[in-house]
Backbone as CSV, one residue per row, in Angstrom:
resi,resn,N_x,N_y,N_z,CA_x,CA_y,CA_z,C_x,C_y,C_z
1,MET,7.177,-50.617,-34.806,5.782,-49.961,-34.730,5.243,-49.910,-36.257
2,SER,4.048,-50.263,-36.410,3.503,-50.015,-37.714,3.205,-48.723,-38.163
3,ALA,3.053,-48.520,-39.479,2.732,-47.091,-39.856,1.484,-46.616,-39.388
4,ARG,0.381,-47.486,-39.126,-0.983,-47.041,-38.563,-0.686,-46.759,-37.063
5,THR,0.214,-47.426,-36.417,0.275,-47.095,-34.924,1.155,-45.719,-34.706
6,ARG,1.946,-45.508,-35.788,2.605,-44.268,-35.727,1.725,-43.028,-35.891
7,THR,0.804,-43.165,-36.860,-0.173,-42.207,-37.127,-1.068,-42.021,-36.001
8,VAL,-1.602,-42.960,-35.393,-2.389,-42.938,-34.070,-1.634,-42.109,-32.928
9,VAL,-0.308,-42.373,-32.722,0.392,-41.840,-31.774,0.524,-40.295,-31.990
10,ALA,0.926,-40.043,-33.233,1.129,-38.770,-33.720,-0.160,-37.909,-33.437
11,ALA,-1.272,-38.468,-33.824,-2.510,-37.698,-33.618,-2.886,-37.337,-32.218
12,LEU,-2.347,-38.351,-31.221,-2.789,-38.171,-29.947,-1.711,-37.209,-29.226
13,LEU,-0.447,-37.082,-29.814,0.451,-36.111,-29.234,0.251,-34.654,-29.772
14,LEU,-0.409,-34.543,-30.953,-0.417,-33.133,-31.552,-1.187,-32.268,-30.710
15,PRO,-2.281,-32.453,-30.071,-3.040,-31.604,-29.180,-1.906,-31.112,-27.935
16,VAL,-1.195,-32.186,-27.469,-0.398,-31.682,-26.228,0.671,-30.722,-26.745
17,ALA,1.196,-31.084,-27.988,2.178,-30.220,-28.564,1.752,-28.714,-28.699
18,LEU,0.510,-28.661,-29.336,-0.066,-27.425,-29.559,-0.332,-26.664,-28.240
19,ALA,-0.806,-27.453,-27.229,-1.111,-26.854,-25.905,0.056,-26.321,-25.240
20,GLY,1.333,-26.926,-25.480,2.570,-26.527,-24.986,3.052,-25.236,-25.706
21,CYS,2.792,-25.102,-27.059,3.084,-23.954,-27.730,2.284,-22.773,-27.399
22,SER,1.072,-23.044,-27.094,0.055,-22.013,-26.577,0.511,-21.497,-25.321
23,GLY,0.799,-22.461,-24.262,1.308,-21.979,-23.090,2.383,-21.162,-22.857
24,GLY,3.487,-21.651,-23.952,4.645,-20.827,-23.890,4.435,-19.447,-24.377
25,GLY,3.691,-19.187,-25.195,3.311,-17.765,-25.721,2.696,-17.024,-24.574
26,HIS,1.808,-17.657,-24.009,1.071,-16.871,-22.810,2.027,-16.609,-21.668
27,GLN,2.982,-17.555,-21.357,4.079,-17.308,-20.339,4.799,-16.104,-20.834
28,GLY,5.095,-15.840,-22.027,6.068,-14.788,-22.266,5.330,-13.435,-22.106
29,THR,3.994,-13.372,-22.297,3.249,-12.190,-21.984,3.185,-11.977,-20.466
30,ALA,3.084,-13.049,-19.627,3.104,-12.845,-18.184,4.337,-12.368,-17.732
31,ASP,5.439,-12.818,-18.321,6.778,-12.356,-18.085,7.003,-10.864,-18.364
32,ALA,6.431,-10.455,-19.488,6.583,-9.140,-19.865,5.743,-8.097,-18.883
33,ASP,4.620,-8.456,-18.737,3.628,-7.667,-17.824,3.387,-7.931,-16.470
34,GLY,4.070,-9.026,-15.989,3.859,-9.541,-14.550,2.819,-10.741,-14.467
35,ARG,3.245,-11.523,-13.654,2.103,-12.580,-13.374,0.772,-12.091,-12.590
36,PRO,-0.369,-12.864,-12.905,-1.576,-12.254,-12.326,-1.389,-12.205,-10.848
37,GLY,-1.952,-11.102,-10.226,-1.823,-10.913,-8.753,-0.572,-10.099,-8.430
38,SER,0.270,-9.795,-9.264,1.504,-9.168,-9.085,1.464,-7.611,-9.214
39,ALA,2.237,-6.857,-8.513,2.125,-5.370,-8.604,2.716,-5.211,-10.159
40,GLN,3.381,-5.776,-10.755,3.886,-5.463,-12.104,2.687,-5.695,-13.158
41,ALA,1.822,-6.587,-12.795,0.592,-6.840,-13.753,-0.462,-5.709,-13.481
42,ALA,-0.579,-5.284,-12.157,-1.495,-4.158,-11.833,-0.932,-2.953,-12.509
43,LEU,0.194,-2.745,-12.398,0.925,-1.436,-13.068,0.623,-1.423,-14.545
44,ALA,0.784,-2.533,-15.227,0.712,-2.670,-16.646,-0.733,-2.222,-17.062
45,ALA,-1.720,-2.545,-16.086,-3.256,-2.230,-16.338,-3.633,-0.704,-15.979
46,LEU,-2.633,-0.011,-15.318,-3.103,1.311,-14.886,-3.076,2.237,-16.055
47,PRO,-4.048,3.149,-16.284,-3.926,4.212,-17.327,-2.729,5.134,-17.114
48,VAL,-2.128,5.564,-18.267,-0.897,6.328,-18.165,-1.206,7.703,-18.828
49,LYS,-1.148,8.753,-18.047,-1.693,10.114,-18.640,-0.649,11.185,-17.929
50,LYS,-0.578,12.400,-18.650,0.049,13.560,-17.997,-0.760,13.902,-16.691
51,ALA,-0.061,14.461,-15.658,-0.781,14.990,-14.483,-1.670,15.993,-14.862
52,ALA,-2.832,16.173,-14.343,-3.766,17.277,-14.650,-3.423,18.380,-13.761
53,SER,-4.053,19.598,-13.932,-3.686,20.735,-13.145,-4.034,20.519,-11.614
54,LYS,-3.200,21.098,-10.912,-3.507,21.286,-9.348,-4.509,22.155,-8.990
55,ASP,-4.960,23.010,-9.866,-6.128,23.937,-9.627,-7.158,23.545,-8.771
56,GLY,-7.732,24.041,-7.897,-8.812,23.669,-7.036,-8.417,22.807,-5.932
57,TYR,-7.253,22.450,-5.674,-6.937,21.381,-4.732,-6.952,22.102,-3.336
58,ASP,-7.727,21.558,-2.456,-7.875,21.980,-0.982,-7.922,20.862,-0.164
59,ARG,-6.986,20.515,0.671,-6.932,19.307,1.377,-8.346,19.123,2.299
60,ALA,-8.630,20.078,3.077,-9.819,19.894,3.825,-11.055,19.931,3.034
61,LYS,-11.238,20.700,2.146,-12.509,20.961,1.288,-12.507,19.718,0.400
62,GLN,-11.520,19.265,-0.172,-11.739,18.178,-1.202,-11.593,16.791,-0.588
63,PHE,-10.847,16.613,0.576,-10.505,15.222,1.026,-11.181,15.003,2.503
64,GLY,-11.774,16.194,3.026,-12.389,16.147,4.361,-11.573,16.397,5.467
65,ALA,-12.044,16.429,6.808,-11.188,16.763,7.842,-10.260,15.671,8.175
66,ALA,-9.042,16.057,8.516,-7.831,15.226,8.810,-8.269,14.176,9.760
67,TRP,-8.044,12.960,9.298,-8.247,11.648,10.297,-9.528,11.493,10.770
68,THR,-10.618,11.935,10.010,-11.967,11.788,10.597,-12.339,10.268,10.543
69,ASP,-13.171,9.855,11.544,-13.695,8.586,11.679,-14.976,8.305,10.831
70,SER,-15.401,9.439,10.273,-16.646,9.296,9.585,-16.575,9.135,8.086
71,THR,-15.961,7.983,7.737,-15.699,7.724,6.176,-16.230,6.208,6.003
72,ASN,-16.245,5.858,4.807,-16.547,4.498,4.517,-15.268,3.616,4.073
73,ALA,-14.121,4.124,4.560,-12.752,3.445,4.457,-12.813,2.324,5.591
74,PRO,-11.950,1.407,5.304,-11.789,0.236,6.456,-11.403,1.109,7.723
75,GLY,-12.037,0.711,8.819,-11.812,1.367,10.027,-12.807,2.523,10.348
76,GLY,-13.442,2.948,9.391,-14.375,4.151,9.589,-15.620,3.762,10.433
77,GLY,-15.816,4.644,11.334,-16.944,4.317,12.403,-16.537,3.475,13.468
78,ASN,-15.253,3.302,13.656,-14.836,2.277,14.811,-14.716,3.110,16.021
79,LYS,-14.975,4.432,16.141,-14.940,5.248,17.217,-13.521,5.650,17.687
80,CYS,-12.686,5.590,16.675,-11.184,5.855,16.843,-10.820,6.680,15.420
81,ASP,-10.085,7.785,15.645,-9.675,8.697,14.525,-8.610,7.741,13.735
82,THR,-8.351,8.109,12.495,-7.596,7.332,11.516,-6.167,7.370,12.102
83,ARG,-5.504,8.511,12.513,-4.268,8.668,13.009,-3.874,7.629,14.145
84,ASN,-4.750,7.502,15.067,-4.439,6.617,16.086,-4.758,5.177,15.753
85,ASP,-5.576,4.837,14.610,-5.713,3.528,14.112,-4.420,3.091,13.433
86,ILE,-3.747,4.059,12.823,-2.505,3.654,12.161,-1.413,3.564,13.141
87,LEU,-1.270,4.382,14.150,-0.329,4.345,15.058,-0.428,2.951,15.893
88,ARG,-1.575,2.537,16.052,-1.785,1.223,16.802,-1.329,0.068,15.937
89,ARG,-1.577,0.194,14.573,-1.326,-0.944,13.855,0.299,-0.875,13.514
90,ASP,0.917,0.250,13.438,2.433,0.273,12.970,3.311,0.181,14.131
91,LEU,2.978,0.739,15.384,3.987,0.806,16.511,4.126,-0.443,16.997
92,LYS,5.193,-0.695,17.505,5.475,-1.979,18.309,5.175,-1.628,19.739
93,SER,4.475,-2.456,20.570,4.221,-2.337,21.966,3.523,-0.957,22.070
94,PRO,2.351,-0.587,21.326,1.700,0.640,21.566,1.016,0.607,22.925
95,ARG,1.158,1.814,23.594,0.320,1.754,24.879,-0.614,2.992,24.795
96,PHE,-1.935,2.813,25.217,-2.978,3.621,25.228,-2.856,4.520,26.314
97,GLU,-3.386,5.880,26.219,-3.541,6.754,27.303,-4.359,6.159,28.318
98,ALA,-4.130,6.547,29.502,-5.148,6.151,30.600,-6.421,6.379,30.339
99,GLY,-7.278,5.443,30.424,-8.628,5.591,30.324,-9.207,5.627,28.846
100,SER,-8.304,5.468,27.949,-8.675,5.572,26.489,-8.425,4.111,25.886
101,LYS,-9.328,3.836,24.968,-9.146,2.639,24.110,-8.690,2.986,22.687
102,CYS,-8.373,4.165,22.569,-8.052,4.756,21.209,-6.742,5.470,20.991
103,VAL,-6.650,6.346,21.891,-5.513,7.282,22.003,-4.199,6.636,22.290
104,ILE,-3.334,6.654,21.299,-1.974,5.945,21.610,-1.027,6.836,22.259
105,ALA,-0.519,6.483,23.374,0.473,7.357,24.289,1.853,7.308,23.844
106,SER,2.277,6.077,23.518,3.653,5.763,23.265,3.798,4.361,22.530
107,GLY,5.007,4.045,21.981,5.339,2.944,21.182,6.613,3.214,20.484
108,THR,7.032,2.031,19.833,8.268,2.251,18.942,7.936,1.850,17.533
109,LEU,8.606,2.600,16.661,8.410,2.585,15.253,9.656,2.040,14.576
110,ALA,9.502,0.952,13.835,10.572,0.479,12.951,10.249,1.235,11.633
111,ASP,10.874,2.310,11.522,10.466,3.232,10.295,10.694,2.674,8.968
112,PRO,9.852,2.341,8.078,9.997,1.775,6.866,10.760,2.726,5.814
113,TYR,10.799,4.179,6.116,11.295,4.932,4.984,12.745,5.107,5.382
114,THR,13.138,5.147,6.533,14.583,5.331,6.866,15.468,3.990,7.369
115,GLY,14.608,3.162,7.923,15.321,2.015,8.576,15.653,2.247,10.076
116,LYS,15.268,3.435,10.539,15.647,3.809,11.812,14.626,3.305,12.833
117,THR,15.003,2.964,14.043,13.969,2.757,15.094,13.697,4.209,15.894
118,ILE,12.409,4.534,16.008,12.053,5.815,16.612,11.070,5.605,17.722
119,ARG,11.327,6.124,18.887,10.433,6.099,19.993,9.368,7.180,19.738
120,PHE,8.207,6.743,19.975,6.998,7.776,19.881,6.566,7.972,21.263
121,GLU,6.416,9.273,21.552,5.814,9.745,22.731,4.822,10.821,22.427
122,ARG,3.497,10.776,22.909,2.618,11.619,22.548,2.957,12.933,23.375
123,GLY,2.850,14.103,22.684,3.490,15.357,23.325,3.964,16.317,22.403
124,PRO,4.900,17.078,22.919,5.588,18.141,22.064,6.478,17.464,20.994
125,LYS,6.905,16.258,21.116,7.868,15.650,20.081,7.040,14.617,19.360
126,SER,5.738,14.770,19.439,5.186,13.489,18.716,5.145,13.586,17.154
127,SER,5.576,14.678,16.689,5.579,14.843,15.173,6.892,13.923,14.695
128,ALA,7.669,13.406,15.474,8.776,12.598,15.155,8.155,11.482,14.273
129,VAL,7.040,11.026,14.657,6.390,10.033,13.867,5.142,10.632,13.354
130,GLN,5.002,10.611,11.929,3.860,11.216,11.240,3.076,10.015,10.477
131,ILE,1.944,10.239,9.985,1.138,9.489,9.151,1.282,9.955,7.721
132,ASP,1.825,9.072,6.876,2.026,9.632,5.556,0.953,8.981,4.602
133,HIS,0.460,9.726,3.719,-0.248,9.325,2.583,0.576,8.639,1.520
134,ILE,0.737,7.382,1.370,1.529,6.611,0.460,1.408,7.315,-1.001
135,VAL,0.049,7.543,-1.435,-0.064,8.284,-2.668,-0.555,9.612,-1.985
136,ALA,0.367,10.640,-2.130,-0.124,11.981,-1.645,-1.332,12.581,-2.244
137,LEU,-2.121,13.049,-1.358,-3.425,13.587,-1.699,-3.297,14.513,-2.777
138,SER,-2.361,15.329,-2.914,-2.046,16.478,-3.924,-1.833,15.654,-5.131
139,ASP,-1.099,14.452,-5.204,-0.761,13.767,-6.357,-1.889,13.087,-6.869
140,ALA,-3.055,12.446,-5.972,-3.951,11.908,-6.178,-5.038,12.921,-6.970
141,TRP,-5.083,14.002,-6.449,-5.978,15.050,-7.135,-5.420,15.329,-8.520
142,GLN,-4.246,15.276,-8.804,-3.768,15.411,-10.157,-3.734,14.331,-11.155
143,THR,-4.192,12.956,-10.459,-4.227,11.822,-11.300,-5.582,11.138,-11.216
144,GLY,-6.555,11.898,-11.178,-7.932,11.303,-11.275,-8.814,11.527,-10.131
145,ALA,-8.324,11.895,-9.027,-9.274,12.096,-7.709,-10.195,13.249,-7.822
146,GLN,-9.836,14.335,-8.863,-10.960,15.385,-9.024,-12.308,14.863,-9.607
147,LYS,-12.174,13.611,-10.138,-13.460,13.094,-10.733,-14.134,12.044,-9.808
148,LEU,-13.648,11.921,-8.644,-14.266,11.128,-7.564,-15.411,11.847,-6.878
149,PRO,-16.348,10.990,-6.422,-17.280,11.870,-5.585,-16.698,12.077,-4.208
150,GLN,-17.125,13.033,-3.428,-16.578,13.442,-2.240,-16.182,12.325,-1.325
151,ASP,-17.289,11.347,-1.139,-17.049,10.293,-0.169,-15.866,9.398,-0.509
152,ARG,-15.685,9.166,-1.834,-14.508,8.324,-2.220,-13.280,9.039,-2.072
153,ARG,-13.176,10.412,-2.134,-11.968,11.027,-1.775,-11.713,11.079,-0.253
154,GLU,-12.826,11.152,0.543,-12.601,11.194,1.910,-12.048,9.712,2.413
155,ALA,-12.719,8.721,1.698,-12.175,7.338,1.891,-10.581,7.010,1.548
156,LEU,-10.328,7.673,0.403,-8.934,7.594,0.024,-7.963,8.389,1.060
157,ALA,-8.379,9.409,1.583,-7.544,10.118,2.599,-7.322,9.362,3.965
158,ASN,-8.355,8.317,4.207,-8.299,7.728,5.537,-8.186,6.181,5.254
159,ASP,-7.815,5.618,4.127,-7.870,4.094,3.802,-6.423,3.716,4.372
160,PRO,-6.377,2.738,5.252,-5.323,2.048,5.826,-4.170,1.672,4.676
161,LEU,-4.734,1.208,3.458,-4.016,0.704,2.265,-3.138,2.020,1.906
162,ASN,-3.550,3.272,2.108,-2.757,4.389,1.640,-2.050,5.150,2.785
163,LEU,-1.919,4.510,4.067,-1.421,5.193,5.025,-0.283,4.414,5.882
164,VAL,0.802,4.951,6.323,1.866,4.382,7.057,2.376,5.332,8.041
165,ALA,2.705,4.739,9.167,3.450,5.640,10.146,4.962,5.644,9.641
166,ALA,5.426,6.986,9.716,6.831,7.053,9.111,7.626,8.102,9.862
167,ASP,8.989,8.294,9.716,9.863,9.191,10.216,9.241,10.579,9.792
168,GLY,9.093,11.613,10.660,8.529,12.876,10.382,9.328,13.591,9.388
169,PRO,10.638,13.807,9.594,11.463,14.556,8.518,11.252,13.817,7.180
170,ALA,11.541,12.524,7.086,11.327,11.886,5.819,10.093,12.101,5.053
171,ASN,8.901,12.138,5.822,7.675,12.309,5.206,7.519,13.706,4.787
172,MET,8.153,14.816,5.575,8.007,16.209,5.091,8.826,16.353,3.910
173,GLY,10.025,15.581,3.811,10.932,15.685,2.432,10.188,14.954,1.292
174,LYS,9.391,14.094,1.367,8.756,13.372,0.451,7.565,14.497,-0.179
175,GLY,6.933,15.154,0.809,5.886,16.133,0.249,4.884,15.334,-0.549
176,ASP,4.577,15.880,-1.777,3.534,15.294,-2.614,4.171,14.642,-3.831
177,LYS,5.350,14.392,-3.743,6.261,13.640,-4.877,5.602,12.297,-5.225
178,ASN,5.666,11.988,-6.514,5.285,10.473,-6.793,6.687,9.741,-6.993
179,ALA,6.548,8.413,-7.498,7.718,7.647,-7.221,8.834,7.981,-8.245
180,SER,8.522,8.832,-9.228,9.594,9.260,-10.074,10.411,10.301,-9.507
181,ALA,10.080,10.933,-8.409,10.741,12.025,-7.729,11.235,11.652,-6.133
182,TRP,10.666,10.716,-5.794,10.954,10.367,-4.261,10.666,8.842,-4.136
183,LEU,11.747,8.156,-3.383,11.519,6.840,-3.000,12.084,6.824,-1.615
184,PRO,11.808,5.800,-0.704,12.387,5.761,0.594,13.834,5.570,0.577
185,ALA,14.585,6.216,1.574,16.082,6.003,1.691,16.260,4.692,1.863
186,ASN,15.421,3.885,2.711,15.486,2.448,2.956,15.098,1.642,1.843
187,LYS,16.014,1.268,1.036,15.990,0.529,-0.278,15.116,-0.707,-0.084
188,GLY,15.250,-1.336,1.033,14.559,-2.637,1.441,12.982,-2.479,1.419
189,PHE,12.558,-1.183,1.347,11.045,-1.025,1.393,10.677,-0.518,0.090
190,ASP,11.433,-0.214,-0.839,10.897,0.240,-2.152,9.951,-0.605,-2.784
191,CYS,9.990,-1.816,-2.846,9.170,-2.766,-3.506,7.712,-2.715,-2.944
192,THR,7.787,-2.799,-1.522,6.565,-2.755,-0.784,5.810,-1.304,-1.070
193,TYR,6.614,-0.377,-1.009,6.072,1.066,-1.180,5.371,1.206,-2.473
194,VAL,6.220,0.879,-3.559,5.680,1.052,-4.870,4.327,0.103,-5.000
195,ALA,4.419,-1.144,-4.472,3.387,-1.987,-4.727,2.043,-1.412,-4.005
196,ARG,2.281,-0.646,-2.850,1.235,0.003,-2.263,0.574,1.129,-2.971
197,GLN,1.459,1.980,-3.568,1.069,2.944,-4.423,0.189,2.538,-5.582
198,ILE,0.631,1.384,-6.285,-0.095,0.765,-7.356,-1.476,0.316,-7.012
199,ALA,-1.477,-0.350,-5.795,-2.691,-0.785,-5.159,-3.672,0.253,-4.906
200,VAL,-3.220,1.427,-4.308,-4.195,2.622,-4.127,-4.732,3.115,-5.365
201,LYS,-3.780,3.320,-6.338,-4.335,3.852,-7.641,-5.233,2.982,-8.336
202,LYS,-5.021,1.663,-8.248,-6.027,0.673,-8.818,-7.358,0.849,-8.054
203,GLN,-7.301,0.860,-6.824,-8.407,0.928,-6.006,-9.317,2.018,-6.195
204,TYR,-8.749,3.092,-6.342,-9.402,4.434,-6.513,-9.387,5.035,-8.045
205,LYS,-9.145,4.086,-8.956,-9.196,4.390,-10.299,-8.415,5.646,-10.707
206,LEU,-7.182,5.650,-10.123,-6.215,6.847,-10.624,-5.339,6.427,-11.593
207,TRP,-4.614,7.392,-12.324,-3.737,6.950,-13.284,-2.277,7.267,-12.755
208,VAL,-1.349,6.825,-13.457,0.138,7.252,-13.313,0.647,8.116,-14.510
209,THR,1.655,8.876,-14.236,2.154,9.673,-15.276,3.287,8.826,-16.000
210,PRO,3.708,9.141,-17.142,4.797,8.302,-17.740,6.034,8.183,-16.983
211,ASP,6.636,9.192,-16.278,7.676,9.128,-15.621,7.512,8.306,-14.256
212,GLU,6.246,8.393,-13.633,6.019,7.603,-12.473,5.882,6.086,-12.836
213,ARG,5.344,5.778,-14.035,5.186,4.277,-14.451,6.703,3.770,-14.616
214,ASP,7.471,4.618,-15.295,8.922,4.043,-15.636,9.679,3.830,-14.264
215,ALA,9.400,4.753,-13.357,10.152,4.500,-11.943,9.761,3.278,-11.231
216,MET,8.341,3.084,-11.322,7.815,1.937,-10.686,8.222,0.603,-11.362
217,LYS,8.245,0.630,-12.670,8.794,-0.471,-13.535,10.169,-0.768,-13.084
218,LYS,10.999,0.236,-12.908,12.382,-0.086,-12.647,12.531,-0.609,-11.177
219,VAL,11.855,-0.142,-10.188,11.816,-0.772,-8.923,11.281,-2.325,-8.956
220,LEU,10.182,-2.471,-9.663,9.666,-3.772,-9.635,10.373,-4.718,-10.486
221,ALA,11.290,-4.318,-11.449,12.176,-5.197,-12.059,13.026,-5.941,-11.162
222,GLY,13.381,-5.434,-9.833,14.095,-6.067,-8.861,13.422,-7.059,-8.108
223,CYS,12.038,-6.927,-8.153,11.317,-7.807,-7.195,10.096,-8.152,-8.129
224,PRO,10.144,-9.030,-9.135,9.083,-9.344,-10.006,7.926,-10.170,-9.357
225,ALA,8.258,-10.797,-8.290,7.281,-11.578,-7.494,6.464,-10.663,-6.584
226,GLN,6.718,-9.538,-6.451,5.972,-8.721,-5.499,4.586,-8.748,-5.709
227,GLN,3.851,-9.120,-4.755,2.319,-9.153,-4.814,1.729,-7.836,-4.601
228,LEU,0.525,-7.602,-5.297,-0.262,-6.383,-4.996,-0.959,-6.629,-3.533
229,PRO,-0.724,-5.616,-2.672,-1.410,-5.911,-1.549,-2.891,-5.417,-1.352
230,SER,-3.592,-5.961,-0.582,-5.066,-5.632,-0.367,-5.335,-5.108,1.044
231,GLU,-6.482,-4.686,1.331,-7.039,-4.345,2.526,-6.807,-5.295,3.709
232,SER,-6.631,-6.701,3.327,-6.625,-7.649,4.303,-5.070,-8.169,4.544
233,THR,-4.051,-7.552,3.757,-2.673,-7.836,3.823,-2.117,-7.519,5.042
234,SER,-1.340,-8.373,5.662,-0.556,-8.097,6.880,0.200,-6.719,6.726
235,GLY,0.244,-5.900,7.619,0.845,-4.587,7.507,0.006,-3.582,6.921
236,VAL,-1.127,-3.818,6.387,-2.323,-3.006,5.874,-3.442,-3.008,6.735
237,ALA,-3.856,-4.175,7.169,-5.209,-4.419,7.860,-4.917,-3.824,9.144
238,LEU,-5.967,-3.195,9.729,-5.923,-2.525,11.190,-6.075,-3.666,12.086
239,LYS,-5.561,-3.394,13.231,-5.773,-4.380,14.339,-7.095,-4.283,14.790
240,PRO,-7.725,-5.516,15.189,-9.044,-5.537,15.628,-9.325,-4.905,17.030
């Protein structure tokens, strides 16, 4: 190969080499903060602050009547209350009450929080299955919801992205704790649970506390490919 030919080949290969170096540097950033579309990437973009005061929190006053159908959340205005919308989505073989196209009379829940199978029957024992706010409303109030307009807070309280049917005692045990203080006993659901919390906080412009962020990062380190869910994700979207 002549000296001139070697010079031409080197000139042609130089941009490729530089592109490779540039790509490698970018990939390092993606590995550190999560790939685009991942829960890790969304978490890295959330603001981190200390929790605000809980003063002024009132569930009914600040977030509207429980399970109201009159919101701009997905499913709002469909002539069925939010609780029954979520029961219909999450229960296996849900059965309507006679004469109703909304009220769920029975079904079976594969409980995501405990891993147990729970039979739901409407009546005195219906609290065995409860609807949990994945980001508790009190936690939301302390991490930015105070600044949201009323209609956005009411949407947050009824958004299927922020709701899941769960074991009643597990839900009561969670209370208003964030991920630094409570995670599901069913560890197989941790990644999905944390990704849902991050998606809700992103959607409603809420922040995470330092301890909460660290707990979420620890969970997602075990599932770096976990995608950020959306309103159309299977398991989030309501049944038509």
